[in-house]
VEXTI-939598 format. One line per field, with one value per residue (C-alpha): residue number from 1; residue in three letters; y, x, z. Coordinates in steps of 0.05 Angstrom, whole numbers, plus 32768, in hexadecimal, padded with zeros to 4 digits. Layout:
% VEXTI-939598
pos	NUM, ... $
code	ALA, ... $
v	Y, ... $
u	X, ... $
w	Z, ... $
END
This chain:
% VEXTI-939598
pos	1, 2, 3, 4, 5, 6, 7, 8, 9, 10, 11, 12, 13, 14, 15, 16, 17, 18, 19, 20, 21, 22, 23, 24, 25, 26, 27, 28, 29, 30, 31, 32, 33, 34, 35, 36, 37, 38, 39, 40, 41, 42, 43, 44, 45, 46, 47, 48, 49, 50, 51, 52, 53, 54, 55, 56, 57, 58, 59, 60, 61, 62, 63, 64, 65, 66, 67, 68, 69, 70, 71, 72, 73, 74, 75, 76, 77, 78, 79, 80, 81, 82, 83, 84, 85, 86, 87, 88, 89, 90, 91, 92, 93, 94, 95, 96, 97, 98, 99, 100, 101, 102, 103, 104, 105, 106, 107, 108, 109, 110, 111, 112, 113, 114, 115, 116, 117, 118, 119, 120, 121, 122, 123, 124, 125, 126, 127, 128, 129, 130, 131, 132, 133, 134, 135, 136, 137, 138, 139, 140, 141, 142, 143, 144, 145, 146, 147, 148, 149, 150, 151, 152, 153, 154, 155, 156, 157, 158, 159, 160, 161, 162, 163, 164, 165, 166, 167, 168, 169, 170, 171, 172, 173, 174, 175, 176, 177, 178, 179, 180, 181, 182, 183, 184, 185, 186, 187, 188, 189, 190, 191, 192, 193, 194, 195, 196, 197, 198, 199, 200, 201, 202, 203, 204, 205, 206, 207, 208, 209, 210, 211, 212, 213, 214, 215, 216, 217, 218, 219, 220, 221, 222, 223, 224, 225, 226, 227, 228, 229, 230, 231, 232, 233, 234, 235, 236, 237, 238, 239, 240, 241, 242, 243, 244, 245, 246, 247, 248, 249, 250, 251, 252, 253, 254, 255, 256, 257, 258, 259, 260, 261, 262, 263, 264, 265, 266, 267, 268, 269, 270, 271, 272, 273, 274, 275, 276, 277, 278, 279, 280, 281, 282, 283, 284, 285, 286, 287, 288, 289, 290, 291, 292, 293, 294, 295, 296, 297, 298, 299, 300, 301, 302, 303, 304, 305, 306, 307, 308, 309, 310, 311, 312, 313, 314, 315, 316, 317, 318, 319, 320, 321, 322, 323, 324, 325, 326, 327, 328, 329, 330, 331, 332, 333, 334, 335, 336, 337, 338, 339, 340, 341, 342, 343, 344, 345, 346, 347, 348, 349, 350, 351, 352, 353, 354, 355 $
code	UNK, UNK, UNK, UNK, UNK, UNK, UNK, UNK, UNK, UNK, UNK, UNK, UNK, UNK, UNK, UNK, UNK, UNK, UNK, UNK, UNK, UNK, UNK, UNK, UNK, UNK, UNK, UNK, UNK, UNK, UNK, UNK, UNK, UNK, UNK, UNK, UNK, UNK, UNK, UNK, UNK, UNK, UNK, UNK, UNK, UNK, UNK, UNK, UNK, UNK, UNK, UNK, UNK, UNK, UNK, UNK, UNK, UNK, UNK, UNK, UNK, UNK, UNK, UNK, UNK, UNK, UNK, UNK, UNK, UNK, UNK, UNK, UNK, UNK, UNK, UNK, UNK, UNK, UNK, UNK, UNK, UNK, UNK, UNK, UNK, UNK, UNK, UNK, UNK, UNK, UNK, UNK, UNK, UNK, UNK, UNK, UNK, UNK, UNK, UNK, UNK, UNK, UNK, UNK, UNK, UNK, UNK, UNK, UNK, UNK, UNK, UNK, UNK, UNK, UNK, UNK, UNK, UNK, UNK, UNK, UNK, UNK, UNK, UNK, UNK, UNK, UNK, UNK, UNK, UNK, UNK, UNK, UNK, UNK, UNK, UNK, UNK, UNK, UNK, UNK, UNK, UNK, UNK, UNK, UNK, UNK, UNK, UNK, UNK, UNK, UNK, UNK, UNK, UNK, UNK, UNK, UNK, UNK, UNK, UNK, UNK, UNK, UNK, UNK, UNK, UNK, UNK, UNK, UNK, UNK, UNK, UNK, UNK, UNK, UNK, UNK, UNK, UNK, UNK, UNK, UNK, UNK, UNK, UNK, UNK, UNK, UNK, UNK, UNK, UNK, UNK, UNK, UNK, UNK, UNK, UNK, UNK, UNK, UNK, UNK, UNK, UNK, UNK, UNK, UNK, UNK, UNK, UNK, UNK, UNK, UNK, UNK, UNK, UNK, UNK, UNK, UNK, UNK, UNK, UNK, UNK, UNK, UNK, UNK, UNK, UNK, UNK, UNK, UNK, UNK, UNK, UNK, UNK, UNK, UNK, UNK, UNK, UNK, UNK, UNK, UNK, UNK, UNK, UNK, UNK, UNK, UNK, UNK, UNK, UNK, UNK, UNK, UNK, UNK, UNK, UNK, UNK, UNK, UNK, UNK, UNK, UNK, UNK, UNK, UNK, UNK, UNK, UNK, UNK, UNK, UNK, UNK, UNK, UNK, UNK, UNK, UNK, UNK, UNK, UNK, UNK, UNK, UNK, UNK, UNK, UNK, UNK, UNK, UNK, UNK, UNK, UNK, UNK, UNK, UNK, UNK, UNK, UNK, UNK, UNK, UNK, UNK, UNK, UNK, UNK, UNK, UNK, UNK, UNK, UNK, UNK, UNK, UNK, UNK, UNK, UNK, UNK, UNK, UNK, UNK, UNK, UNK, UNK, UNK, UNK, UNK, UNK, UNK, UNK, UNK, UNK, UNK, UNK, UNK, UNK, UNK, UNK, UNK, UNK, UNK, UNK, UNK, UNK, UNK, UNK, UNK, UNK, UNK, UNK, UNK, UNK, UNK, UNK, UNK, UNK $
v	7C5F, 7CA5, 7CBE, 7CF1, 7CFA, 7CDE, 7CB7, 7CD6, 7CB9, 7CE2, 7CB9, 7CD7, 7D0F, 7CE0, 7CC4, 7CD7, 7CDD, 7D08, 7D36, 7D3A, 7D5F, 7DA6, 7DC1, 7DCF, 7D86, 7D6D, 7D99, 7D82, 7D35, 7D50, 7D6C, 7D2E, 7D02, 7D2D, 7D3F, 7D27, 7D02, 7CD5, 7C8D, 7C51, 7C41, 7C77, 7C95, 7CE2, 7D0E, 7D33, 7D74, 7DA7, 7DE5, 7DCE, 7DAB, 7DF2, 7E1B, 7E12, 7E2F, 7E7D, 7E8F, 7E42, 7E35, 7DF9, 7DFF, 7DF9, 7DC3, 7D9A, 7DAD, 7D8F, 7D48, 7D43, 7D48, 7D15, 7CE7, 7CE6, 7CC9, 7C98, 7CBC, 7CC7, 7CB7, 7CDF, 7CC4, 7D06, 7CE4, 7CC7, 7D02, 7CCF, 7CD2, 7C9E, 7CA3, 7C61, 7C54, 7C5C, 7C14, 7C0C, 7C43, 7C54, 7C16, 7BFF, 7BB2, 7BB5, 7BD1, 7B9E, 7BC3, 7BEA, 7BB6, 7BAB, 7C00, 7BF8, 7BBF, 7BE8, 7C26, 7BFB, 7BE0, 7C25, 7C41, 7C4D, 7C5A, 7C18, 7C2A, 7C45, 7BFC, 7BD3, 7C06, 7BF8, 7BB1, 7BA6, 7BCC, 7BA1, 7B62, 7B75, 7B81, 7B35, 7B22, 7B41, 7B34, 7AF9, 7AEF, 7B2B, 7B1B, 7B45, 7B18, 7ADD, 7B0E, 7B04, 7B4C, 7B58, 7B16, 7B38, 7B69, 7B37, 7B11, 7B5B, 7B6A, 7B8D, 7BBE, 7BD9, 7C2D, 7C30, 7C10, 7C30, 7C75, 7C7A, 7C70, 7C57, 7C85, 7CD0, 7CD9, 7CDA, 7D1A, 7D3E, 7D70, 7D87, 7DAE, 7DE0, 7E18, 7E02, 7E05, 7E31, 7DE2, 7DB0, 7D79, 7D8D, 7D7F, 7D36, 7D26, 7CDE, 7CCD, 7D09, 7D07, 7D13, 7D61, 7D7B, 7D69, 7D1D, 7D01, 7CEF, 7D2D, 7D5C, 7D33, 7D04, 7CC3, 7CE3, 7D1D, 7CEC, 7CB9, 7CFD, 7D08, 7CBE, 7CB1, 7C70, 7C4A, 7C17, 7C4C, 7C6F, 7C2F, 7C1C, 7C65, 7C60, 7C1F, 7C3A, 7C75, 7C4D, 7C1E, 7C56, 7C84, 7C3A, 7C41, 7C80, 7C9D, 7CD8, 7CD1, 7CDE, 7D10, 7D01, 7D19, 7D05, 7CE1, 7CB6, 7CA8, 7C98, 7C68, 7C3C, 7C43, 7C2D, 7BF4, 7BDE, 7BF0, 7BEC, 7BBC, 7B86, 7B82, 7B81, 7BA0, 7B6B, 7B5A, 7BA7, 7BA9, 7B6E, 7B8A, 7BCA, 7BA2, 7B7E, 7BB5, 7BE1, 7BAB, 7B97, 7BB3, 7BD4, 7BE5, 7C03, 7C3F, 7C43, 7C3B, 7C76, 7C89, 7C64, 7C80, 7C63, 7C1B, 7C17, 7C2D, 7BF0, 7BBC, 7B90, 7B90, 7B8E, 7B49, 7B29, 7B40, 7B22, 7AE6, 7AEB, 7AB9, 7AA1, 7A7B, 7A53, 7A57, 7A4F, 7A7E, 7ACB, 7AF7, 7ADD, 7A9B, 7AB5, 7A95, 7AB9, 7AB3, 7ACD, 7A9F, 7A64, 7A77, 7AB2, 7AFD, 7B14, 7B3E, 7B40, 7B82, 7B8E, 7BAE, 7BE4, 7BF4, 7BFA, 7C41, 7C73, 7C5F, 7CA7, 7C9A, 7C84, 7C50, 7C3C, 7C31, 7C0C, 7BE0, 7BD5, 7BCA, 7B8A, 7B6E, 7B6B, 7B53, 7B15, 7B09, 7AFE, 7AC9, 7AA8, 7AA6, 7A93, 7A5C, 7A41, 7A47, 7A23, 79E8, 79F1, 79E7, 79AA, 79DD, 79E1, 7A1C $
u	7B2F, 7B39, 7B43, 7B0C, 7B1A, 7B46, 7B51, 7B70, 7B6D, 7B5F, 7B87, 7BBD, 7BC0, 7BD4, 7C10, 7C53, 7C7C, 7C43, 7C3F, 7C8D, 7C88, 7C87, 7C47, 7C69, 7C7B, 7C2E, 7C11, 7C3D, 7C29, 7BD9, 7BE0, 7C03, 7BD0, 7B99, 7BBA, 7B99, 7BD1, 7BDB, 7BCE, 7BB2, 7BF7, 7BFC, 7C34, 7C27, 7C50, 7C88, 7C8F, 7CA2, 7C8C, 7C44, 7C41, 7C59, 7C23, 7BE0, 7BF6, 7C07, 7C4D, 7C65, 7CA8, 7CC4, 7D00, 7CCC, 7CA7, 7CEC, 7D06, 7CBD, 7CC6, 7D0F, 7CEF, 7CBA, 7CEA, 7D0C, 7CD7, 7CC8, 7C83, 7C96, 7CC6, 7CD7, 7D01, 7D0F, 7D2D, 7CDE, 7CC0, 7C92, 7C87, 7C6A, 7C44, 7C58, 7C20, 7BE9, 7BDB, 7BD5, 7BA9, 7B83, 7B56, 7B6A, 7B7E, 7B36, 7B10, 7AF0, 7AFA, 7B3B, 7B71, 7B7B, 7B7D, 7BAF, 7BDD, 7BD8, 7BED, 7C22, 7C3C, 7C3A, 7C6A, 7CB3, 7CDC, 7D04, 7D07, 7CBC, 7CA3, 7CCB, 7CB7, 7C6E, 7C73, 7C94, 7C58, 7C25, 7C4F, 7C51, 7C04, 7BF7, 7C1B, 7BF4, 7BAD, 7BB6, 7B71, 7B5C, 7B3D, 7B6B, 7BA7, 7B8C, 7B8B, 7BBE, 7BCC, 7BD6, 7BFE, 7C33, 7C3C, 7C46, 7C7A, 7CA0, 7CDF, 7CD5, 7D00, 7CEA, 7CEA, 7CF5, 7D2B, 7D4F, 7D37, 7D4C, 7D9C, 7DB7, 7D9E, 7D9D, 7DCF, 7DAD, 7D7F, 7DB3, 7DB4, 7D60, 7D81, 7DAC, 7D8B, 7D60, 7D82, 7D51, 7D47, 7D2A, 7D3E, 7D87, 7D7D, 7D95, 7D60, 7D4D, 7D39, 7D25, 7D4D, 7D56, 7D5D, 7D69, 7D24, 7D3E, 7D3F, 7D8C, 7DC4, 7DC2, 7DEC, 7DDB, 7DFB, 7E0E, 7E36, 7E59, 7E6A, 7E82, 7EB2, 7ECE, 7EF3, 7EDC, 7F15, 7EE4, 7EB8, 7EF3, 7F10, 7ED0, 7ECF, 7F19, 7F0E, 7ECE, 7EF1, 7F2D, 7EFD, 7ED2, 7F12, 7F23, 7EE3, 7EF4, 7EBB, 7EBE, 7ED3, 7E90, 7E90, 7EA4, 7E71, 7E43, 7E0D, 7E3B, 7E69, 7E1D, 7E13, 7E53, 7E4E, 7E01, 7E11, 7E45, 7E17, 7DD8, 7DCD, 7E04, 7E32, 7E7A, 7EB6, 7EC8, 7E7F, 7E71, 7EBA, 7EA3, 7E61, 7E8F, 7EBC, 7E7F, 7E57, 7E8B, 7EA1, 7E5A, 7E46, 7E0B, 7E11, 7E56, 7E30, 7DFC, 7E27, 7E48, 7E43, 7E42, 7DFE, 7DDC, 7E0D, 7DE5, 7D9D, 7DA1, 7DCD, 7D93, 7D8A, 7DDA, 7DD8, 7DA3, 7DBA, 7E07, 7DEB, 7DF4, 7DC4, 7D9F, 7DD4, 7DEB, 7DBB, 7DFB, 7E21, 7E27, 7E5C, 7EA9, 7E8A, 7E75, 7E32, 7DF7, 7DCF, 7D91, 7D92, 7D9A, 7D6A, 7D3E, 7D40, 7D4D, 7D17, 7D39, 7D4E, 7D7D, 7D3F, 7D4A, 7D90, 7D98, 7D92, 7DBA, 7DE3, 7DFA, 7DEC, 7E36, 7E28, 7DE9, 7E02, 7E3C, 7E07, 7DDB, 7E18, 7E33, 7DED, 7DE3, 7E30, 7E1B, 7DD0, 7DF9, 7E30, 7DF1, 7DD0, 7E0E, 7E1D, 7DD4, 7DDB, 7E18, 7DFB, 7DBD, 7DEE, 7E1F, 7E5A, 7E82, 7E74 $
w	7E78, 7E86, 7ECE, 7EDA, 7F29, 7F63, 7F99, 7FD5, 801C, 8055, 8085, 805E, 808F, 80C6, 80A5, 80C1, 8084, 8066, 80A2, 8099, 8054, 8049, 802F, 7FDC, 7FDE, 7FFB, 7FC6, 7F94, 7FA6, 7FA0, 7F65, 7F40, 7F5F, 7F3E, 7EF9, 7EC0, 7EA3, 7EDD, 7EC1, 7EEA, 7EF8, 7F1D, 7EEA, 7ED4, 7E97, 7EC4, 7EA8, 7EDF, 7EBC, 7EAB, 7EF7, 7F0C, 7EE3, 7F03, 7F42, 7F4B, 7F5D, 7F4C, 7F1C, 7F05, 7F37, 7F6E, 7F4F, 7F47, 7F95, 7FB1, 7F85, 7F9D, 7FEA, 7FD2, 7FB8, 7FF0, 801F, 7FE3, 7FCE, 7F88, 7F4E, 7F18, 7ED9, 7EB2, 7E82, 7E68, 7E8E, 7EB2, 7F03, 7F2B, 7F68, 7F8C, 7FB8, 7F82, 7F73, 7FC1, 7FD6, 7F8E, 7F8E, 7F4F, 7F61, 7F76, 7F40, 7F1A, 7EDB, 7EE2, 7EE5, 7E99, 7E94, 7ECE, 7EA4, 7E60, 7E8E, 7EA5, 7E61, 7E48, 7E7F, 7E59, 7E91, 7EA5, 7EEF, 7EF9, 7ED5, 7F07, 7F45, 7F33, 7F1F, 7F6A, 7F88, 7F69, 7F78, 7FC2, 7FB9, 7FA0, 7FD5, 800B, 7FE8, 7FC2, 7FB8, 7F90, 7F48, 7F1D, 7F25, 7EF9, 7EC1, 7E91, 7E82, 7ED4, 7EDB, 7EA7, 7EDF, 7F12, 7EED, 7ED7, 7EFA, 7F31, 7F68, 7FA6, 7F96, 7FE4, 7FEC, 7FA0, 7FB7, 7FFA, 8000, 7FC0, 7F94, 7FB1, 7F84, 7F3C, 7F4B, 7F74, 7F2E, 7F45, 7F7F, 7F45, 7F21, 7EE0, 7E9C, 7E67, 7E4D, 7E87, 7E63, 7E69, 7EB9, 7EC2, 7EEE, 7EEB, 7F38, 7F63, 7FA8, 7FEE, 8005, 8043, 8060, 8062, 80A8, 80A4, 809A, 806F, 8044, 800E, 7FFC, 7FBA, 7FDC, 8006, 7FC3, 7FAD, 7FE9, 7FF7, 7FB4, 7F8C, 7F6B, 7F4B, 7F33, 7F0E, 7EFB, 7ED4, 7EBA, 7EA0, 7E7A, 7E58, 7E42, 7E24, 7E02, 7DE7, 7DD4, 7DA9, 7D85, 7D6F, 7D9B, 7DC3, 7E13, 7E41, 7E75, 7EB7, 7EDA, 7F15, 7EE6, 7ECF, 7F0C, 7F34, 7EF9, 7F0A, 7F51, 7F4F, 7F1C, 7F59, 7F98, 7F80, 7F4C, 7F68, 7F34, 7F42, 7F16, 7EEE, 7EDE, 7ECC, 7EA5, 7E86, 7E67, 7E58, 7E26, 7E07, 7DF3, 7DDB, 7DAC, 7D95, 7D59, 7D6C, 7DB6, 7DAB, 7D8B, 7DBD, 7E03, 7E01, 7E4D, 7E8B, 7E9B, 7E5C, 7E6E, 7EAA, 7E89, 7E50, 7E81, 7E85, 7E39, 7E2A, 7E59, 7E33, 7DEF, 7E0A, 7E1B, 7E6B, 7E94, 7E53, 7E21, 7E5C, 7E96, 7ECD, 7EA8, 7EB0, 7EA9, 7E97, 7EAB, 7EE6, 7F12, 7EF0, 7F34, 7F1F, 7EE3, 7F13, 7F47, 7F35, 7F35, 7F7E, 7F9C, 7FE3, 8001, 803C, 8061, 809B, 80B5, 80F7, 8119, 8129, 80DE, 80B9, 8073, 8065, 8091, 807C, 8036, 804F, 807C, 8040, 8013, 8040, 8052, 8001, 7FF6, 8034, 8013, 7FCC, 7FEB, 8008, 7FC5, 7FA1, 7FCE, 7FBC, 7F6A, 7F71, 7F95, 7F6D, 7F29, 7F51, 7F56, 7F95, 7FBF $
END
């Protein structure tokens, strides 16, 4: 069922986060919300040039800058690789979950999402609605239950702190071909309520020996295979950093996966950069049998906590006030480490192993 109208809440103008946006960002949000390509999962085509065209004087660069601002405030998420943009709160505010017939259309739209990240972010919003309103009729439909069982991540947690680095190229002048801009996630600009320094800039300034160690290992494995070494660029450094800081893997686990992937007959031809390794990490785990062949076994015999306890949807919550971005990242990392230690002890207990 094609959309022929948009449901825009009038109380939007009372929202403090919305009122903090610039006019350009507000205009882009409403343009996406009313765009003909927006489906019932809240996902539209991401074509900056086409989104600029309906407004006189707008350029693709203007659209990208406004998207950067919207993503910093967690209104949208852009995956440039799949040319998709997600309106995070669409399912909550559009009323699709309460419509007697649209839930199947929504589920079909979810199945058609190409971006792994967008699928996970949308699933999180639906699962959150399910926990808040468990008596709605749509939850019993098999296609909707697929979303309830899907892997999910909180976009707000993902975009506000750990992934500011991914879209930093958005602030640079556009190349003639928009696909050359490595913008997978639109990120924070000077409109951020924090300092005008993104976590990506901080990570550039602070050397990360663990990140360089992983990049060096991948370089050496690719060289041994006769493949060209990938660029030591921001995108690949960020991928290594996010595997450690956001995804929760340690250096030994990522190194194990690098060595496995570059020795596998199929994947050695496909994993040619750190960014690709992170993109395919879950698929690589499944192929390598991590947490599948033996429920208690993970990388190099470590405990795969998620395989024992189920996928963890915990998030560190709101950090204390007064922290700058570097301190906030450190705080969240410490909270994740403590939480992982608790889950590891619980998993060992279930397996009858000494903690």
